[in-house]
C-alpha positions as MATLAB code, in Angstrom:
seq = 'MKILIISYFYPPANFVGAERIASWVKYLPEQGIYPIVVTRFWEKDQKDLLKIENTAGTIVEKLNSAEIHRVSEKPGYRDILIKRNKASILRKMLSFIQLLCDNFVFTKSSYYPFFNKAKTILEQNPEIQHIVISGTPFHSFAIGYHLKRIFPNINWFPDYRDQWTTHPYSNSGGLLSSILYHIEKKNERKWTNNCKNFITVSENWKENISEFIHKEGYVVKNGFDFEIEKIHSKFIPQKSGSLVISYIGTLYPYQNIEDFIKVVQELILSNKRKIKLNFVGCEIIPKQKHRIEKLTKAISQHVQILPRMPKTELRDIYQESDLLLVTSFENMKGWYPVKLFDYATKGIPILLFPSDKDVLDEFIKQTKTGISILNSNSLYHFLDSIFESKYRINFEMDNYEINHYSRFSQTRILAKLFK';
ca = [
     -24.529  -12.240    6.243;
     -22.048  -13.052    3.387;
     -20.342  -10.562    1.633;
     -18.100  -11.373   -2.135;
     -14.720   -9.612   -1.828;
     -12.896   -9.903   -5.433;
      -8.783   -8.874   -4.773;
      -5.983   -9.897   -6.880;
      -3.975   -9.376   -3.963;
      -4.071  -11.884   -0.837;
      -1.572  -13.617    1.516;
       0.295  -15.461    0.935;
       1.530  -12.808   -1.451;
       4.183  -10.159   -0.195;
       1.991   -6.827   -0.965;
       0.429   -4.182    0.874;
      -2.565   -4.678   -0.539;
      -2.784   -8.215    0.815;
      -3.020   -7.089    4.362;
      -5.545   -4.739    3.890;
      -7.947   -8.087    2.791;
      -6.610  -10.190    4.949;
      -7.344   -7.644    7.702;
     -11.090   -7.692    6.721;
     -11.330  -11.324    6.367;
      -9.959  -11.527    9.924;
     -12.147   -9.080   11.820;
     -15.405   -9.316    9.812;
     -16.932  -12.349   11.343;
     -16.824  -10.484   14.680;
     -19.180   -8.199   13.034;
     -21.673  -11.030   11.958;
     -20.013  -10.886    8.279;
     -18.829  -14.114    6.520;
     -16.148  -13.123    3.857;
     -15.830  -15.051    0.457;
     -12.344  -14.233   -1.401;
     -11.930  -14.522   -4.761;
      -8.194  -13.980   -5.577;
      -5.201  -15.648   -7.713;
      -3.112  -18.266   -6.552;
       0.495  -17.190   -5.068;
       3.223  -18.595   -4.011;
       4.431  -18.107    0.169;
       5.833  -14.784   -0.136;
       5.661  -14.204   -3.520;
       7.392  -10.778   -4.233;
       6.506  -10.509   -7.968;
       3.535  -10.334  -10.004;
       4.562  -13.317  -12.017;
       1.474  -15.815  -12.657;
       2.452  -19.165  -11.149;
       1.094  -22.733  -12.820;
      -1.545  -24.224  -10.682;
      -2.844  -27.905  -11.855;
      -5.352  -28.348   -9.454;
      -7.444  -25.509  -10.599;
      -9.312  -23.122   -8.316;
      -8.566  -24.066   -4.810;
     -10.873  -23.744   -2.300;
     -10.099  -22.800    1.918;
     -13.124  -23.342    3.606;
     -12.192  -21.740    7.267;
     -14.983  -21.568   10.252;
     -15.360  -17.820    9.399;
     -14.371  -17.451    5.587;
     -14.035  -18.850    2.597;
     -11.056  -17.690    0.138;
     -10.923  -19.316   -3.502;
      -7.759  -18.895   -5.746;
      -8.478  -18.635   -9.043;
      -5.587  -20.602  -11.156;
      -3.742  -18.653  -13.887;
      -1.875  -20.031  -16.535;
       1.717  -18.387  -16.964;
       1.552  -16.634  -20.273;
       4.282  -15.844  -22.781;
       5.212  -12.787  -21.313;
       5.664  -14.052  -17.525;
       8.234  -16.986  -19.308;
      10.363  -13.784  -20.897;
      10.027  -11.963  -17.808;
      11.529  -14.972  -15.648;
      13.912  -15.568  -18.303;
      15.212  -11.700  -18.478;
      14.671  -12.228  -22.244;
      13.280  -10.099  -25.166;
      12.082   -6.707  -23.140;
      11.005   -5.198  -26.188;
       8.735   -8.375  -26.965;
       7.894   -8.361  -23.570;
       6.325   -4.714  -23.580;
       4.693   -5.576  -26.870;
       2.517   -7.739  -24.997;
       2.223   -6.160  -22.007;
       0.928   -3.320  -24.106;
      -1.584   -5.779  -25.817;
      -3.000   -7.168  -22.614;
      -3.379   -3.409  -21.621;
      -5.822   -3.065  -24.381;
      -7.109   -6.411  -23.723;
      -8.099   -4.695  -19.796;
      -9.480   -1.607  -21.451;
     -11.140   -3.101  -24.281;
     -11.978   -6.879  -24.562;
     -13.237   -7.755  -21.161;
     -13.358  -11.947  -21.863;
      -9.995  -11.510  -22.823;
      -9.098   -9.350  -19.836;
      -6.718  -10.840  -17.139;
      -9.715  -10.656  -14.717;
     -12.594  -12.505  -16.511;
     -11.639  -15.786  -14.556;
     -12.326  -13.910  -11.332;
     -15.465  -12.359  -12.971;
     -16.304  -16.490  -13.799;
     -15.833  -17.472  -10.318;
     -17.434  -14.210   -8.697;
     -20.515  -15.369  -10.754;
     -20.650  -19.043   -9.743;
     -20.266  -18.024   -6.636;
     -23.350  -15.826   -6.677;
     -25.406  -18.098   -7.990;
     -24.797  -20.627   -5.488;
     -25.033  -17.964   -2.984;
     -28.110  -15.839   -3.691;
     -28.199  -14.715   -0.201;
     -25.260  -12.430   -1.045;
     -25.851   -8.606   -2.126;
     -22.560   -6.908   -1.392;
     -19.351   -7.192   -3.450;
     -16.418   -5.175   -2.330;
     -13.781   -5.414   -5.660;
     -10.040   -4.040   -4.139;
      -8.290   -1.865   -6.451;
      -5.214   -1.920   -7.953;
      -5.480   -3.117  -10.249;
      -8.176   -0.820  -11.100;
      -9.520   -2.862  -14.154;
     -11.069   -5.331  -11.944;
     -13.334   -3.061  -11.176;
     -15.012   -4.226  -14.206;
     -15.825   -7.466  -12.902;
     -18.485   -5.527  -11.014;
     -19.964   -3.336  -13.823;
     -20.585   -6.570  -15.248;
     -21.650   -8.469  -12.242;
     -24.470   -5.648  -11.448;
     -25.773   -6.103  -15.192;
     -26.027  -10.034  -14.398;
     -27.262   -9.551  -11.114;
     -29.649   -6.344  -10.558;
     -30.085   -6.581   -6.885;
     -26.544   -6.773   -5.319;
     -24.792   -3.730   -4.019;
     -20.969   -3.316   -5.122;
     -18.457   -1.146   -4.122;
     -14.866   -0.100   -5.666;
     -12.032   -0.161   -2.978;
      -9.614    2.338   -3.804;
      -6.753    1.800   -2.121;
      -5.019    4.280   -4.502;
      -6.476    7.170   -6.594;
      -6.896    5.902  -10.758;
      -7.343    8.610  -12.973;
      -7.565   11.270  -10.265;
      -3.982   10.513   -9.234;
      -1.984   14.002   -9.729;
       0.661   12.103  -11.508;
      -1.456    9.740  -13.681;
      -1.032   11.528  -16.689;
       2.563   12.427  -16.677;
       4.298   10.475  -19.200;
       4.038   11.099  -22.948;
       1.956   10.681  -26.068;
       0.654    6.811  -25.534;
       0.521    7.375  -21.903;
      -2.157   10.325  -22.192;
      -3.973    8.550  -24.901;
      -4.009    5.668  -22.209;
      -5.075    7.879  -19.322;
      -8.133    9.512  -21.349;
      -8.984    5.735  -22.318;
      -8.868    4.880  -18.447;
     -10.746    7.677  -17.676;
     -13.350    6.921  -19.706;
     -13.448    3.416  -18.117;
     -13.397    4.579  -14.773;
     -16.533    6.425  -14.895;
     -18.187    3.626  -16.984;
     -17.007    0.899  -14.702;
     -18.176    2.710  -11.622;
     -21.769    4.248  -12.785;
     -23.538    1.087  -11.307;
     -21.859    0.828   -8.455;
     -23.479    1.662   -4.474;
     -20.734    3.755   -3.440;
     -17.188    3.234   -3.132;
     -14.126    2.871   -0.462;
     -11.150    4.887   -0.210;
      -8.184    5.408    2.418;
      -8.553    9.076    3.228;
     -10.843   12.017    3.401;
      -9.053   14.089    0.660;
      -9.480   11.046   -1.804;
     -12.533   10.511   -0.942;
     -13.727   14.043   -2.279;
     -11.592   13.758   -5.510;
     -13.010   10.422   -6.439;
     -16.511   11.095   -5.375;
     -16.243   14.528   -7.735;
     -15.014   12.753  -10.782;
     -17.475    9.168  -10.697;
     -20.154   11.002   -8.982;
     -20.856    8.372   -5.944;
     -20.443    8.581   -2.442;
     -17.371    7.838   -0.461;
     -16.562    6.115    2.577;
     -13.059    6.242    3.995;
     -11.439    2.900    5.733;
      -7.800    3.527    6.165;
      -5.348    0.510    6.244;
      -4.124    0.929    9.859;
      -2.663   -1.677   11.542;
      -2.632   -5.140   12.687;
      -1.172   -5.242   16.208;
      -2.360   -5.362   20.160;
      -1.738   -1.695   21.340;
      -0.964   -3.059   25.031;
       2.504   -4.113   23.156;
       3.425   -1.081   21.727;
       6.192    0.785   23.970;
       7.672    3.863   23.445;
      11.710    3.758   23.089;
      14.134    6.100   23.997;
      16.751    7.425   21.375;
      19.403    6.795   20.615;
      20.017    3.514   21.911;
      23.596    3.339   21.792;
      25.150    6.946   23.013;
      27.529    8.874   20.090;
      25.668    6.926   17.298;
      22.236    7.379   15.368;
      20.577    4.905   13.137;
      17.678    6.240   10.564;
      15.602    3.500    8.326;
      13.212    4.160    5.432;
      11.625    0.877    4.729;
       9.501    0.605    1.514;
       8.935    1.953   -1.574;
      10.576    5.668   -2.566;
       8.806    7.258   -5.031;
      10.228    9.775   -7.601;
       7.899   12.638   -6.359;
       9.326   12.301   -2.590;
      12.147   14.421   -1.797;
      15.002   12.559   -0.022;
      17.721   14.862   -1.564;
      17.225   17.159    1.429;
      17.496   14.913    4.324;
      20.145   13.236    2.628;
      22.107   16.610    2.264;
      21.572   17.613    5.976;
      22.861   13.769    6.952;
      25.647   13.966    4.999;
      26.964   17.656    6.628;
      26.503   16.119   10.234;
      28.619   12.968    9.198;
      31.531   14.970    7.068;
      31.415   18.245    8.881;
      30.714   17.205   12.223;
      31.971   13.785   12.460;
      28.522   12.366   13.711;
      28.501    8.882   13.594;
      25.128    8.474   11.416;
      23.993    5.147    9.743;
      21.298    5.100    7.579;
      18.866    1.951    6.398;
      17.119    1.778    3.100;
      15.145   -1.339    2.551;
      12.786   -2.206   -0.476;
      13.497    0.740   -2.786;
      15.371   -1.147   -5.094;
      11.226   -2.273   -6.342;
      11.673    1.139   -8.538;
      15.300    0.555   -9.906;
      15.774    4.154  -10.800;
      14.915    5.242   -7.307;
      17.867    2.784   -5.753;
      20.451    4.347   -8.128;
      18.924    7.872   -7.268;
      20.052    7.333   -3.534;
      23.484    5.666   -4.230;
      24.388    8.463   -6.195;
      23.201   11.112   -3.552;
      24.770    9.268   -0.610;
      28.299    8.193   -2.668;
      30.342   10.588   -0.199;
      28.894    8.581    2.492;
      28.338    5.387    1.266;
      29.668    3.545    3.742;
      27.483    4.850    6.364;
      24.762    3.480    4.174;
      22.744    0.314    3.878;
      20.568   -0.281    0.602;
      19.092   -3.664    1.194;
      16.154   -5.834   -0.790;
      12.419   -5.868    0.166;
      11.925   -8.687    2.825;
       8.902  -10.080    4.789;
       8.244   -8.596    7.740;
       9.501  -11.378    9.790;
      12.747  -10.281    8.713;
      12.592   -6.814    8.932;
      13.209   -7.526   12.997;
      16.914   -6.714   12.978;
      16.503   -3.646   10.898;
      13.891   -2.372   13.349;
      15.758   -3.200   16.496;
      18.830   -1.243   15.406;
      16.420    2.006   14.166;
      16.344    5.444   16.650;
      14.297    6.943   13.993;
      11.904    5.588   11.088;
      11.804    7.930    8.177;
       8.844    9.193    6.025;
       8.778   11.660    3.493;
       5.842   13.840    2.027;
       4.637   13.528   -1.181;
       4.820   16.598   -3.311;
       1.627   17.625   -4.798;
      -0.247   15.028   -3.104;
      -2.990   15.516   -0.391;
      -4.652   12.858    1.322;
      -1.655    9.907    1.411;
      -1.163    7.580    4.351;
       2.061    5.368    3.320;
       1.318    2.070    4.930;
       4.715    2.381    6.518;
       3.286    4.915    8.810;
       1.090    2.526   10.435;
       3.876   -0.014   10.688;
       6.112    2.481   12.072;
       3.877    3.571   14.451;
       3.907   -0.223   15.805;
       7.302   -0.770   16.467;
       7.445    2.220   19.435;
      10.382    3.848   17.408;
       9.950    7.656   17.104;
       8.802    8.461   13.471;
      10.745   11.423   11.696;
       8.812   12.999    9.258;
      10.375   15.056    6.743;
       9.922   17.321    5.172;
       6.757   17.910    6.665;
       3.170   17.449    4.540;
       1.254   19.439    6.539;
      -1.016   17.707    5.856;
      -2.330   13.725    7.176;
       1.135   12.338    8.032;
       1.924   15.616   10.200;
      -1.831   15.296   11.614;
      -1.076   11.329   12.621;
       1.969   12.062   13.995;
       0.499   15.167   16.289;
      -2.409   13.324   17.022;
      -0.755   10.247   18.085;
       2.487   11.533   19.590;
       4.357    9.128   17.781;
       7.091   10.780   16.599;
       8.380   14.374   14.949;
       7.310   16.422   11.826;
       9.840   18.862   10.741;
       9.563   21.477    7.963;
      13.001   22.565    6.554;
      16.860   21.696    6.615;
      17.846   23.877    9.252;
      15.458   22.417   11.843;
      16.213   18.903   10.988;
      19.907   19.995   11.189;
      19.833   20.945   14.684;
      16.993   18.291   16.230;
      19.479   15.508   14.910;
      22.981   17.303   16.303;
      20.952   17.756   19.485;
      20.402   14.125   19.810;
      24.436   13.534   20.121;
      24.636   17.220   22.533;
      22.353   16.354   24.505;
      23.071   14.648   28.111;
      19.480   12.505   27.948;
      17.751   10.115   25.824;
      14.773   11.345   24.305;
      11.120    9.577   24.455;
       8.080   10.261   22.518;
       5.038    8.864   25.132;
       2.783    7.823   22.449;
      -1.162    8.317   22.802;
      -2.492    4.892   22.643;
      -5.949    5.654   22.568;
      -5.129    7.903   19.672;
      -3.348    5.464   18.165;
      -6.252    2.810   18.422;
      -8.478    4.511   16.008;
      -6.176    3.428   13.129;
      -6.078   -0.277   14.203;
      -7.446   -2.479   11.817;
      -9.813   -3.834   13.773;
     -11.294   -0.145   14.075;
     -11.381    0.501   10.698;
     -12.542   -3.019    9.961;
     -15.907   -1.945   11.821;
     -16.451    0.943    9.966;
     -16.432   -0.915    7.066;
     -19.092   -3.700    8.373;
     -21.342   -0.795    8.944;
     -21.692   -0.032    5.334;
     -23.496   -3.620    5.175;
     -26.032   -3.354    7.589;
];
């Protein structure tokens, strides 16, 4: 069986969305499914969204178990200005114009080239009955809407890696943001009204999206791609008298990092505890990097802020870490940050603070991969006890429960939708 997957993100791009689709391409053939992927051209480990010149046109990679079609996109004037870091006002104007095209003029949309490529593939492969279109970008869902109108017998599934207009912070800006929100809210319903069902990453999001677009949803979590047998629990602390805590990935405005830093600062300044904090990749949202710098000013010599880096380069950070920090998301239910699954493969205890009393807390307790702490007083005593105890701490992970979150297991769930 052949299926078509349309995803803006795909390796070698260094984005989380690329990993999700790559795992499907890796494991779907084991379920008797031959995936054909339409994506854009990316340079190795590309970390930005700038379009890259590709004079060869569409590049097709035919493998034994899959096909990858990389659509060439010519860099526009906005890309050139961003690369040169010039004319910020003009760049914003061009971005806004493109956003209007994405919402109103499909033939001028950023995703029209993907539609054309997908249309050609469907014409050449009439046996294809199922299409998955992964968002973000959510405007790519328009591809499925228009393909269904041309090929009425196909079934297409929007893949919500995130919530779109049902996201609790999707309408938190000013007047212009509010206008765009209502436009996209209308488009979300329009573009998904002819889909078969939809896919998302948590039960809570499934319920929210289903209530909004009036379609049945299925949960296929992001998970991790690692051999369970190679995950070994590590003792903490690794070095007596010191503690290294690392936060890896994007930090959002609605994550409470203040209380954590206050507790660590008190332990360092008042109790003279030797604690090092690593923040890796928080510069993706520049304001959040400045937020951390401001909060940790009094203990700056204990804090290391590093840029986003490929997973292969994170090895040293993980090797020195005693605890891996994850925080809850205010007013958001059902959010599994991908870092949670990455953390679980390291054997290093996960520290959830403050607890979300939701899916993060449930995951950590179910898999026994760390500790979930609700308030600052409990966090203080937990961290201080590591220094006071004569014994090192070890969390005996439950590999059986962890296995449910492997990308292999999750792809088997996905495959059932097409049979």
